[in-house]
C-alpha positions in Angstrom: 88.9 129.3 163.6 87.2 130.0 160.2 88.9 129.9 156.9 88.7 133.7 156.8 90.7 134.0 160.0 93.2 131.4 158.8 94.0 132.7 155.3 92.5 136.1 154.7 92.8 137.9 158.0 96.7 138.2 157.8 96.3 139.8 154.4 94.3 142.6 155.9 97.6 144.1 157.1 99.8 145.8 154.5 103.0 144.5 156.2 101.8 140.9 155.7 101.0 141.5 152.0 104.5 142.9 151.4 106.0 140.0 153.4 104.0 137.5 151.4 105.2 139.0 148.1 108.8 139.1 149.2 108.6 135.5 150.4 107.2 134.2 147.1 109.9 136.1 145.1 112.8 135.1 147.3 111.8 131.5 147.7 111.3 131.0 143.9 114.6 132.6 142.9 116.6 130.7 145.6 114.9 127.4 144.6 115.7 127.7 140.9 119.4 128.5 141.6 119.6 125.7 144.2 119.0 123.1 141.4 122.4 124.0 139.9 124.1 124.4 143.3 123.1 120.9 144.3 124.1 119.3 140.9 127.5 121.0 140.9 128.1 120.2 144.5 128.4 123.8 145.5 126.4 123.6 148.8 129.4 124.6 150.9 130.3 127.3 148.3 126.8 128.6 148.5 127.1 128.8 152.3 130.4 130.7 151.9 129.2 133.2 149.4 125.9 133.9 151.3 127.9 134.7 154.5 130.7 136.5 152.8 128.5 139.1 151.3 127.7 140.6 154.7 130.6 143.1 154.9 129.8 144.1 151.3 126.2 144.8 152.2 127.3 146.9 155.2 129.9 148.9 153.3 127.4 149.5 150.5 125.0 150.9 153.2 127.7 153.1 154.6 128.6 154.4 151.1 125.0 154.8 150.0 125.6 152.3 147.2 123.2 149.5 146.1 123.4 146.5 148.4 123.7 144.2 145.3 126.9 145.9 144.3 128.6 145.3 147.6 127.3 141.7 147.7 128.6 140.9 144.3 132.1 142.4 145.0 132.5 140.5 148.2 131.0 137.4 146.7 133.7 137.3 144.0 136.4 138.4 146.6 135.4 135.4 148.7 135.8 133.0 145.8 139.1 134.5 144.8 140.5 134.3 148.3 139.3 130.6 148.6 141.2 129.9 145.3 144.4 131.6 146.5 144.4 129.8 149.8 143.7 126.5 148.1 146.3 126.9 145.3 149.2 128.4 147.3 149.1 126.2 150.4 148.6 122.7 151.6 145.1 123.7 152.9 142.3 121.8 151.1 139.3 123.5 149.5 136.8 122.7 152.2 139.1 124.2 154.9 139.9 127.2 152.7 136.1 127.8 152.3 135.6 127.6 156.1 138.5 130.0 156.8 137.5 132.6 154.2 133.7 132.8 154.8 134.0 132.8 158.6 136.6 135.6 158.5 134.5 137.7 156.1 131.4 137.0 158.1 133.2 138.1 161.3 134.3 141.3 159.4 130.7 142.0 158.6 129.7 141.6 162.3 132.4 144.0 163.4 131.4 146.6 160.7 127.8 146.3 161.9 128.9 146.9 165.5 130.8 150.1 164.7 128.6 151.5 161.9 126.2 154.3 163.1 122.8 153.7 161.6 119.3 154.9 161.9 118.2 151.4 161.0 119.0 148.2 162.8 121.6 146.5 160.6 121.2 143.3 162.7 118.2 142.7 160.4 120.7 141.8 157.7 121.9 138.9 159.9 118.5 137.6 161.1 116.2 139.0 158.5 113.2 141.3 159.0 110.5 139.9 156.8 107.6 141.7 158.5 109.5 145.0 158.3 109.8 145.0 154.5 108.7 148.3 153.1 107.8 149.3 149.6 111.4 150.2 148.6 112.6 146.9 149.9 110.0 145.0 148.0 110.9 146.8 144.8 114.6 146.0 145.3 113.7 142.3 146.0 111.4 142.2 142.9 114.0 143.9 140.6 116.9 141.7 141.7 114.8 138.6 141.7 113.6 139.3 138.1 117.1 139.9 136.9 118.4 136.8 138.5 115.6 134.6 137.3 115.7 135.9 133.8 119.4 135.2 133.5 119.0 131.7 134.9 116.2 130.9 132.5 118.0 132.4 129.4 121.3 130.6 130.1 119.8 127.4 131.6 121.1 125.2 128.9 124.7 126.5 129.2 124.5 126.3 133.0 123.1 122.7 132.9 125.8 121.5 130.6 128.4 123.2 132.8 126.9 121.4 135.8 126.9 117.9 134.2 130.1 118.1 132.0 132.4 121.1 132.0 134.8 119.4 129.7 132.1 118.9 127.0 131.0 122.5 127.5 134.5 123.7 126.8 134.7 121.4 123.7 131.6 123.0 122.1 132.9 126.5 122.6 131.6 127.5 126.0 133.9 128.9 128.7 133.5 127.0 131.9 135.3 129.7 133.9 132.9 132.4 132.7 129.8 130.2 133.4 131.1 129.4 136.9 131.8 133.1 137.5 128.3 133.9 136.2 126.7 131.4 138.6 128.7 132.9 141.5 127.6 136.4 140.6 123.9 135.2 140.5 124.5 133.5 143.8 125.6 136.8 145.4 122.5 138.6 143.9 120.2 135.8 145.2 121.7 136.2 148.6 120.8 139.9 148.6 117.2 138.9 147.5 116.9 136.5 150.5 118.6 138.7 153.1 115.5 140.6 154.0 113.5 137.3 154.3 115.6 135.1 156.4 118.9 137.0 157.0 122.4 136.0 156.2 122.5 133.0 158.6 119.6 131.1 157.1 120.0 132.1 153.4 122.0 128.9 152.7 118.9 126.8 153.7 116.8 128.5 151.0 119.6 127.9 148.5 120.1 124.2 149.2 116.9 122.6 150.6 114.6 123.1 147.6 117.1 121.7 145.1 118.0 118.8 147.4 114.3 118.0 147.8 113.6 118.1 144.1 116.7 116.0 143.5 115.2 113.2 145.6 111.9 113.4 143.7 113.0 113.3 140.1 115.9 112.2 137.9 115.2 114.8 135.2 116.7 118.3 135.6 113.8 120.0 133.7 111.4 118.6 136.3 113.7 119.8 139.1 113.4 123.3 137.9 109.6 123.0 138.4 109.5 121.0 141.6 112.1 123.0 143.5 110.4 126.5 143.2 106.9 124.9 143.7 108.0 123.2 146.9 109.9 126.3 148.1 107.1 128.7 147.5 104.6 126.4 149.2 106.8 125.9 152.2 107.7 129.6 152.5 104.0 130.7 152.4 103.1 128.0 154.9 105.9 129.0 157.2 104.9 132.7 157.0 101.3 131.9 157.9 102.4 129.6 160.7 104.7 132.4 162.1 101.7 134.8 162.0 99.3 132.5 163.9 101.9 131.0 166.3 103.7 134.4 166.8 107.1 133.0 166.0 110.1 134.2 164.0 109.0 134.3 160.3 112.4 133.5 158.7 113.1 130.6 161.1 109.6 129.2 160.6 110.0 129.3 156.8 113.3 127.4 156.9 111.8 125.0 159.5 108.9 124.1 157.2 111.3 123.6 154.3 113.4 121.3 156.5 110.3 119.3 157.5 109.3 119.0 153.8 112.8 117.7 152.9 112.6 115.2 155.8 109.3 113.8 154.6 110.7 113.4 151.0 113.9 111.9 152.3 111.9 109.3 154.2 108.9 108.6 152.0 109.9 109.8 148.5 108.5 107.4 145.9 111.9 106.8 144.2 114.7 107.7 146.6 113.0 107.8 150.0 114.5 105.5 152.6 111.1 103.9 153.4 110.0 103.9 149.8 113.2 102.1 148.7 112.9 99.5 151.4 109.2 98.8 150.5 110.1 98.5 146.8 112.9 96.1 147.7 110.6 94.0 149.8 108.0 93.9 147.1 110.6 92.6 144.6 111.7 90.0 147.1 108.1 88.8 147.6 107.5 88.8 143.8 110.6 86.5 143.4 109.4 84.3 146.2 
């Protein structure tokens, strides 16, 4: 197989060009946000919100409203319900998250099953990357640009909130507002990634890049560079592999990201399991 067949032939199809553009945008936006989710410890919250937006997206489709509006409304609804269950009962937060997001996700599945549609709404669940049309690409681009711009503009405030909410409050920032803003951006990001990997796998794109970067550097500024670089590279690789191997594109993208994380987890220079053992052995030999 020539280099042309490997890299350029897929781009001779318009649907692959749109898929590639959508993949790059979604993977970059998800990766930047994932840095804060990993630092704050919101991995499970990211899972909850990304699943909870499903009924909002379906209802927005029924009403002819923007998907982003339905996603944000149900994203905040999920967080509010989690807080109510946690604060008014003996149920702990992790259990409250599990109850709320599975219930809302089930509601979304029921709504899909009873909603008459000329399009297959199951694509919201599993993604339909190769079916992205021009209007979908525009929506992904606009929402991605809005989310990324807000994250970059407020990165210092979000970073301080992630590391020390008490200090953030002491210097005049409102941790509640910053937390709510991050949750709103999380809901928007979920909409951006829905078309690429679907609701089920969105959480992988929201967690794996940040976790991988966290194992490679101790500086947050570098995380914000490493995470999107890794995510875009893995996503593009997964898309090309799915084309040549005739597999599900969304699943392959996440699989490549998972493989990349595994390599870093094992062989990372600072925090990799093998790397730490080799460093320890070198120190022992040096002492001996």
